[in-house]
KEPA-449687 format. One record per residue (C-alpha): residue number from 1; residue in three letters; x, y, z. Coordinates in steps of 0.1 Angstrom, whole numbers, always signed. Example, Ala and Ser with C-alpha at 12.3 -4.5 7.8 and 13.67 -1.06 7.14 Angstrom:
! residues 2
 pos code    px    py    pz
   1  ALA  +123   -45   +78
   2  SER  +137   -11   +71
! end
This chain:
! residues 448
 pos code    px    py    pz
   1  MET   -61  -594  +111
   2  ARG   -68  -594   +74
   3  ASN   -89  -562   +79
   4  LEU   -60  -546   +99
   5  ILE   -36  -553   +70
   6  SER   -59  -541   +45
   7  ILE   -65  -509   +63
   8  LEU   -26  -504   +67
   9  PHE   -22  -510   +31
  10  LEU   -48  -485   +22
  11  ILE   -32  -458   +44
  12  SER    +3  -466   +29
  13  PHE   -11  -463    -6
  14  LEU   -28  -430    +3
  15  LEU    +4  -415   +18
  16  ILE   +24  -425   -11
  17  GLY    -1  -412   -36
  18  THR    -3  -379   -16
  19  THR   +35  -376   -15
  20  THR   +38  -383   -52
  21  ASN   +11  -359   -61
  22  ALA   +30  -330   -40
  23  GLN   +62  -338   -58
  24  ASN   +45  -337   -92
  25  ASP   +30  -303   -85
  26  TRP   +65  -287   -89
  27  VAL   +73  -276  -124
  28  ASN  +110  -268  -135
  29  LEU  +114  -233  -150
  30  PHE  +151  -240  -159
  31  ASN  +158  -272  -180
  32  GLY  +195  -271  -171
  33  GLU  +205  -267  -209
  34  ASN  +194  -233  -222
  35  LEU  +173  -204  -213
  36  ASP  +142  -213  -232
  37  GLY  +111  -198  -214
  38  TRP  +131  -168  -204
  39  VAL  +135  -133  -218
  40  GLN  +159  -106  -208
  41  ARG  +148   -70  -201
  42  ASN  +162   -36  -193
  43  GLY  +200   -39  -187
  44  GLU  +227   -58  -207
  45  ALA  +244   -80  -181
  46  THR  +251  -115  -194
  47  TYR  +234  -146  -186
  48  ASP  +246  -179  -197
  49  VAL  +242  -215  -189
  50  VAL  +274  -231  -176
  51  ASP  +274  -269  -164
  52  GLY  +236  -268  -157
  53  VAL  +236  -235  -138
  54  ILE  +224  -200  -148
  55  VAL  +253  -176  -145
  56  GLY  +247  -137  -144
  57  THR  +276  -115  -148
  58  THR  +278   -77  -142
  59  VAL  +286   -53  -170
  60  ALA  +297   -17  -164
  61  GLY  +275   +12  -179
  62  THR  +242    -7  -181
  63  PRO  +213    -5  -157
  64  ASN  +197   -33  -137
  65  SER  +192   -64  -159
  66  PHE  +163   -90  -155
  67  LEU  +160  -125  -168
  68  CYS  +123  -129  -168
  69  THR  +100  -159  -173
  70  GLU   +78  -156  -204
  71  LYS   +49  -167  -184
  72  ASN   +30  -146  -156
  73  TYR   +22  -162  -123
  74  SER    -3  -152   -98
  75  ASP    -7  -177   -66
  76  PHE   +25  -198   -64
  77  VAL   +55  -211   -43
  78  PHE   +88  -205   -59
  79  GLU  +121  -221   -49
  80  VAL  +157  -215   -62
  81  GLU  +191  -222   -51
  82  LEU  +217  -192   -56
  83  LEU  +254  -187   -51
  84  VAL  +263  -149   -48
  85  GLU  +297  -132   -48
  86  PRO  +305  -109   -17
  87  ASN  +292   -74   -21
  88  MET  +272   -80   -51
  89  ASN  +237   -69   -48
  90  SER  +208   -87   -65
  91  GLY  +172  -101   -62
  92  ILE  +144  -122   -74
  93  GLN  +116  -102   -90
  94  PHE   +80  -117   -86
  95  ARG   +45  -108   -96
  96  SER   +65   -81  -115
  97  LEU   +56   -62  -149
  98  SER   +73   -43  -177
  99  LEU   +49   -20  -195
 100  PRO   +56    +4  -223
 101  GLU   +35   +30  -204
 102  TYR   +54   +26  -171
 103  ASN   +87   +43  -174
 104  ASN   +93   +29  -209
 105  GLY   +91    -7  -199
 106  ARG  +111    -5  -167
 107  VAL  +108   -38  -148
 108  HIS   +88   -30  -115
 109  GLY   +71   -50   -87
 110  TYR   +81   -71   -57
 111  GLN  +117   -83   -52
 112  CYS  +130  -107   -27
 113  GLU  +164   -93   -19
 114  VAL  +198  -109   -23
 115  ASP  +221   -89    +0
 116  PRO  +256  -103   +10
 117  SER  +267   -68   +22
 118  GLU  +272   -60   +59
 119  ARG  +235   -47   +59
 120  ALA  +224   -83   +54
 121  TRP  +188   -78   +42
 122  SER  +186  -109   +22
 123  ALA  +151  -122   +15
 124  GLY  +136   -89   +26
 125  ILE  +109   -75    +4
 126  TYR  +116   -45   -19
 127  ASP   +93   -30   -44
 128  GLU  +115   -23   -74
 129  ALA  +110    +9   -91
 130  ARG   +78   +18   -74
 131  ARG   +74   +21   -35
 132  GLY  +107   +10   -23
 133  TRP  +113   -11    +9
 134  LEU   +83   -28   +22
 135  TYR  +100   -53   +46
 136  PRO  +136   -43   +55
 137  LEU  +152   -68   +79
 138  ASP  +152   -43  +108
 139  LEU  +117   -59  +112
 140  ASN  +133   -94  +117
 141  PRO  +170   -89  +127
 142  ASP  +174  -127  +135
 143  ALA  +170  -135  +100
 144  ARG  +199  -114   +89
 145  LYS  +222  -143   +95
 146  ALA  +204  -167   +71
 147  LEU  +225  -160   +41
 148  LYS  +256  -184   +39
 149  MET  +285  -168   +21
 150  GLY  +303  -192    -3
 151  GLU  +276  -216    -3
 152  TRP  +243  -225   -22
 153  ASN  +214  -208    -5
 154  LYS  +178  -219    -7
 155  TYR  +151  -191   -14
 156  ARG  +115  -198   -10
 157  ILE   +87  -173   -21
 158  GLU   +52  -179   -11
 159  CYS   +23  -158   -28
 160  ILE   -12  -169   -19
 161  GLY   -38  -142   -24
 162  ASN   -26  -111    -7
 163  SER    -3  -128   +15
 164  ILE   +34  -128    +5
 165  ARG   +61  -146   +25
 166  THR   +98  -154   +20
 167  TRP  +123  -180   +36
 168  LEU  +160  -182   +33
 169  ASN  +176  -216   +40
 170  ASP  +143  -226   +57
 171  ILE  +144  -197   +80
 172  PRO  +112  -175   +79
 173  VAL  +123  -140   +68
 174  ALA   +94  -116   +57
 175  HIS   +56  -115   +56
 176  VAL   +39   -88   +37
 177  ILE    +1   -85   +31
 178  ASP    -5   -63    -1
 179  ASP   -28   -64   -31
 180  MET   -11   -40   -55
 181  THR    -1   -66   -81
 182  ALA   -18   -98   -82
 183  GLU    +0  -114  -112
 184  GLY   +33  -111  -130
 185  PHE   +65  -126  -143
 186  ILE   +94  -139  -121
 187  ALA  +129  -127  -130
 188  LEU  +165  -132  -118
 189  GLN  +182   -98  -113
 190  VAL  +218   -87  -120
 191  HIS  +221   -53  -103
 192  GLY  +237   -23  -122
 193  ILE  +272   -15  -112
 194  GLY  +272   +20  -130
 195  ASN  +306   +26  -145
 196  ASN  +325    +8  -119
 197  LYS  +350   -13  -139
 198  GLU  +363   -29  -107
 199  LYS  +329   -46  -100
 200  GLU  +326   -58  -137
 201  GLY  +327   -95  -140
 202  GLN  +310  -104  -107
 203  GLN  +288  -133  -110
 204  ILE  +256  -148   -93
 205  LYS  +245  -183  -100
 206  TRP  +210  -200   -99
 207  ARG  +200  -237  -100
 208  ASN  +170  -258   -92
 209  VAL  +146  -231  -102
 210  ARG  +110  -244   -99
 211  ILE   +75  -234   -90
 212  LYS   +41  -248   -78
 213  THR    +9  -233   -87
 214  GLU   -15  -260   -77
 215  ASN   -27  -276   -45
 216  LEU   -12  -245   -26
 217  GLU   -15  -244   +12
 218  PRO    +3  -219   +34
 219  ASP   +35  -229   +50
 220  PHE   +39  -234   +87
 221  TYR   +30  -205  +111
 222  ALA   +58  -182  +117
 223  ASN   +56  -157  +145
 224  ILE   +74  -127  +129
 225  HIS   +65   -92  +122
 226  VAL   +37   -87   +96
 227  GLU   +37   -56   +75
 228  ASN    +0   -54   +64
 229  LEU    -5   -29   +37
 230  LEU   -42   -33   +32
 231  ALA   -61    -4   +48
 232  ASN   -78   -12   +80
 233  ASP   -73   -49   +77
 234  LEU   -62   -74  +102
 235  SER   -46  -105   +88
 236  ILE   -50  -140  +103
 237  VAL   -15  -139  +116
 238  GLU   -20  -105  +132
 239  LYS   -51  -116  +149
 240  LYS   -32  -148  +161
 241  GLN    -5  -124  +174
 242  GLY   -32  -103  +194
 243  PHE   -37   -72  +175
 244  LYS   -69   -54  +176
 245  LEU   -82   -23  +153
 246  LEU   -84    +9  +170
 247  PHE  -100   +21  +137
 248  ASP  -119    -2  +114
 249  GLY  -123   +25   +85
 250  GLU  -161   +34   +96
 251  SER  -164   +37  +134
 252  THR  -150   +60  +160
 253  ASN  -161   +40  +189
 254  CYS  -126   +34  +201
 255  TRP  -120   +73  +205
 256  ILE  -132  +102  +227
 257  SER  -123  +139  +229
 258  ALA   -95  +143  +254
 259  LYS  -115  +172  +270
 260  THR  -152  +162  +267
 261  GLY  -153  +125  +270
 262  LYS  -174  +123  +237
 263  PHE  -162  +121  +201
 264  PRO  -158  +157  +187
 265  GLU  -187  +170  +167
 266  GLN  -165  +189  +145
 267  GLY  -128  +190  +134
 268  TRP  -125  +154  +128
 269  GLN  -138  +134   +99
 270  VAL  -142   +99   +87
 271  LYS  -142   +94   +50
 272  ASP  -133   +67   +26
 273  GLY  -117   +45   +53
 274  ILE   -97   +74   +68
 275  LEU   -97   +92  +100
 276  SER   -87  +128   +95
 277  VAL   -80  +158  +117
 278  LEU   -88  +189   +97
 279  SER   -72  +221   +96
 280  SER   -84  +248  +120
 281  LYS   -61  +275  +109
 282  ALA   -86  +297   +88
 283  ASP  -113  +293  +117
 284  SER  -102  +283  +152
 285  SER  -137  +278  +164
 286  LYS  -137  +247  +140
 287  LYS  -110  +229  +160
 288  GLY  -118  +195  +172
 289  GLY   -91  +190  +198
 290  ASP   -70  +160  +206
 291  ILE   -88  +126  +208
 292  ILE   -76   +96  +229
 293  THR   -85   +60  +232
 294  LYS  -113   +50  +256
 295  LYS   -91   +21  +268
 296  GLU   -58   +28  +287
 297  PHE   -28    +7  +278
 298  GLY    +3    -4  +297
 299  PRO   +31   -20  +276
 300  PHE   +19   -23  +239
 301  GLU   +27   -25  +202
 302  MET   +10    -1  +180
 303  LYS   +10    +0  +141
 304  PHE    -5   +29  +122
 305  GLU    -5   +47   +89
 306  PHE    -4   +85   +84
 307  MET    -4  +110   +57
 308  TYR    +5  +146   +64
 309  THR    -4  +175   +43
 310  GLU   +20  +201   +31
 311  GLY   +36  +219   +61
 312  ALA   +15  +199   +88
 313  ASN   +23  +192  +123
 314  SER    +8  +164  +144
 315  GLY   +18  +136  +166
 316  ILE    +8  +103  +186
 317  LYS   +12  +105  +224
 318  TYR   +15   +78  +248
 319  GLY   +26   +74  +286
 320  ILE    +1   +99  +295
 321  GLY    -2  +103  +333
 322  ASN   -18  +129  +357
 323  ASN    +0  +160  +343
 324  GLY   -28  +168  +319
 325  PRO   -46  +152  +288
 326  GLY   -22  +166  +263
 327  LEU   +11  +157  +282
 328  GLY   +28  +126  +271
 329  LEU   +57  +112  +252
 330  GLU   +51  +119  +215
 331  TYR   +59  +102  +182
 332  GLN   +64  +135  +161
 333  ILE   +45  +137  +129
 334  LEU   +59  +165  +109
 335  ASP   +65  +179   +73
 336  ASP  +104  +185   +80
 337  GLU  +107  +205   +48
 338  LYS   +82  +231   +53
 339  HIS   +73  +232   +91
 340  ALA   +95  +257  +113
 341  ASP   +94  +232  +143
 342  ALA  +119  +209  +124
 343  LYS  +147  +233  +132
 344  LYS  +137  +241  +167
 345  GLY  +145  +221  +200
 346  ALA  +180  +204  +201
 347  VAL  +199  +183  +174
 348  GLY  +166  +177  +154
 349  ASN  +146  +163  +183
 350  ARG  +115  +178  +168
 351  THR  +116  +162  +134
 352  MET   +97  +134  +119
 353  SER   +94  +102  +140
 354  SER  +114  +117  +169
 355  LEU  +106  +114  +206
 356  TYR   +93  +151  +207
 357  ASP  +117  +175  +223
 358  LEU  +138  +146  +239
 359  ILE  +155  +123  +212
 360  PRO  +159  +129  +174
 361  SER  +150  +101  +150
 362  THR  +181   +86  +132
 363  LYS  +182  +106  +100
 364  GLU  +203   +82   +80
 365  LYS  +179   +54   +89
 366  ARG  +147   +72   +80
 367  PHE  +128   +62   +49
 368  THR  +103   +90   +48
 369  LYS   +74   +96   +25
 370  GLY   +67  +132   +15
 371  ALA   +37  +152   +20
 372  ASN    +4  +136   +10
 373  GLU   +19  +100    +8
 374  TRP   +11   +72   +34
 375  ASN   +39   +65   +60
 376  ARG   +39   +35   +81
 377  GLY   +45   +41  +118
 378  ARG   +49   +18  +149
 379  ILE   +55   +24  +185
 380  VAL   +66    -4  +208
 381  VAL   +67    +0  +246
 382  TYR   +80   -31  +263
 383  PRO   +72   -43  +299
 384  CYS  +108   -37  +306
 385  GLY  +105    +0  +298
 386  LYS  +123    -2  +266
 387  VAL  +105   +20  +239
 388  GLN  +110   +20  +201
 389  HIS   +99   +44  +172
 390  TRP   +96   +30  +137
 391  LEU   +91   +47  +104
 392  ASN   +84   +27   +72
 393  GLY  +100    -5   +85
 394  ARG  +132   +10  +102
 395  LYS  +138   +16  +138
 396  VAL  +146   +52  +144
 397  VAL  +144   +58  +180
 398  GLU  +152   +37  +211
 399  TYR  +153   +44  +248
 400  THR  +145   +33  +281
 401  LYS  +119   +50  +302
 402  GLY  +131   +59  +336
 403  ASP  +168   +53  +331
 404  ALA  +195   +81  +338
 405  ILE  +197   +91  +302
 406  PHE  +159   +94  +299
 407  LYS  +158  +116  +331
 408  ALA  +186  +138  +320
 409  LEU  +168  +144  +287
 410  VAL  +136  +154  +305
 411  ALA  +154  +177  +329
 412  ARG  +166  +199  +300
 413  SER  +133  +199  +281
 414  LYS  +102  +216  +282
 415  TYR   +87  +188  +304
 416  ALA  +112  +194  +333
 417  LYS   +85  +209  +356
 418  PHE   +63  +180  +352
 419  GLU   +69  +153  +379
 420  GLY   +71  +118  +367
 421  PHE   +67  +129  +330
 422  GLY   +62   +99  +306
 423  MET   +63   +74  +334
 424  ALA   +27   +64  +338
 425  GLU   +22   +25  +340
 426  LYS   -10   +29  +320
 427  GLY   -26   +55  +299
 428  PRO   -47   +63  +267
 429  ILE   -32   +68  +232
 430  LEU   -37  +103  +220
 431  LEU   -40  +116  +183
 432  GLN   -30  +154  +184
 433  ASP   -49  +182  +167
 434  HIS   -22  +207  +159
 435  ASN   -45  +229  +137
 436  ASP   -33  +211  +104
 437  THR   -49  +182   +82
 438  VAL   -35  +150   +89
 439  HIS   -49  +114   +78
 440  PHE   -47   +82   +98
 441  ARG   -57   +47   +89
 442  SER   -48   +10   +99
 443  LEU   -46   +20  +136
 444  LYS   -40   -14  +154
 445  ILE   -26   -23  +187
 446  ARG   -18   -54  +208
 447  GLU    -9   -55  +246
 448  LEU   +25   -70  +255
! end
């Protein structure tokens, strides 16, 4: 009995010690009295301390304002509570920088969004003054309800290595894998309002601002979409979700010619972790032709990055049946500005990320990078027949294979004469050779 009591006492002591140490790991970044440890950059919005709370107030005629920590942070967990007025845009910068050589000291870097508008992308991840949206909440629509208007909201940002995750009121919101900036300051943003005097005086408040930089361990596993910006990389979570690489940056083992059954000896190139189809306009004899996956897929989710050269045309095809190796549903890749195909077809159904010759992508939702920049694409084919096209984190096409609308669209298209077009239960994925140079990487897929 004495031994049992001793063991129980020791366990209790260890548990209490662990809890105490965990609590002691937190460091307050705001003392409740003044803004010691912080410095304001860029705009001239006001920051005051009122009743133990930081209050940011909009000022007309000034750009975005940032109240920045004097210290830089690399790996950390950051928490803050905030109260924001309706229709006021704001954000929390992290791993951010202000350098004289970069746009005259413009604050840039990762931002955790504060968005009380109808769009409701709060706690999504934006790359301020750099790459734009990395994780809009089209990717996690269930989290759009997390922000509570008129109440204090708890934000949590976790940066461990190249993994960046956010929570809002304990709801997992965004997960990005990226290594562009490993260290930087944290900042509280008051967004610029231009010269709109009606929005002057709007306020956002922050309290309980704290950070933990030691004894870090990832929070609980959250089965949400992962935007992995590392080339040809599979994160731990993506592996857990069932994704596999179709291209690892070196090998073409997953691909063969759609015609010969062997990988083309010319016309395609693997270099610097990139799979490229090369232009054959100057010499058609050097054309490599379309390539397809060795494996056939039924319902699937495919993520990929692509970079088109100026004026280029290509595509990714799926739903390929018995009508021929090049006939299938196509995610269009096109330089809309400089390729004539963008103005052909009907209502723009041959433009970037459209379902080629059938359904145009939603132009107002498209975040399209230009020629010679990397775009992030995604195709999802659900078991129920619903299909989605995504571009840079936004859903731009949605339809259901085989329904009345789909059949009507096929009937008026160039595919009308092919019976059962696009309805194959299983088929390979095809990368198109349309005589132009287009680059691919981070090709990954999971079966649904």
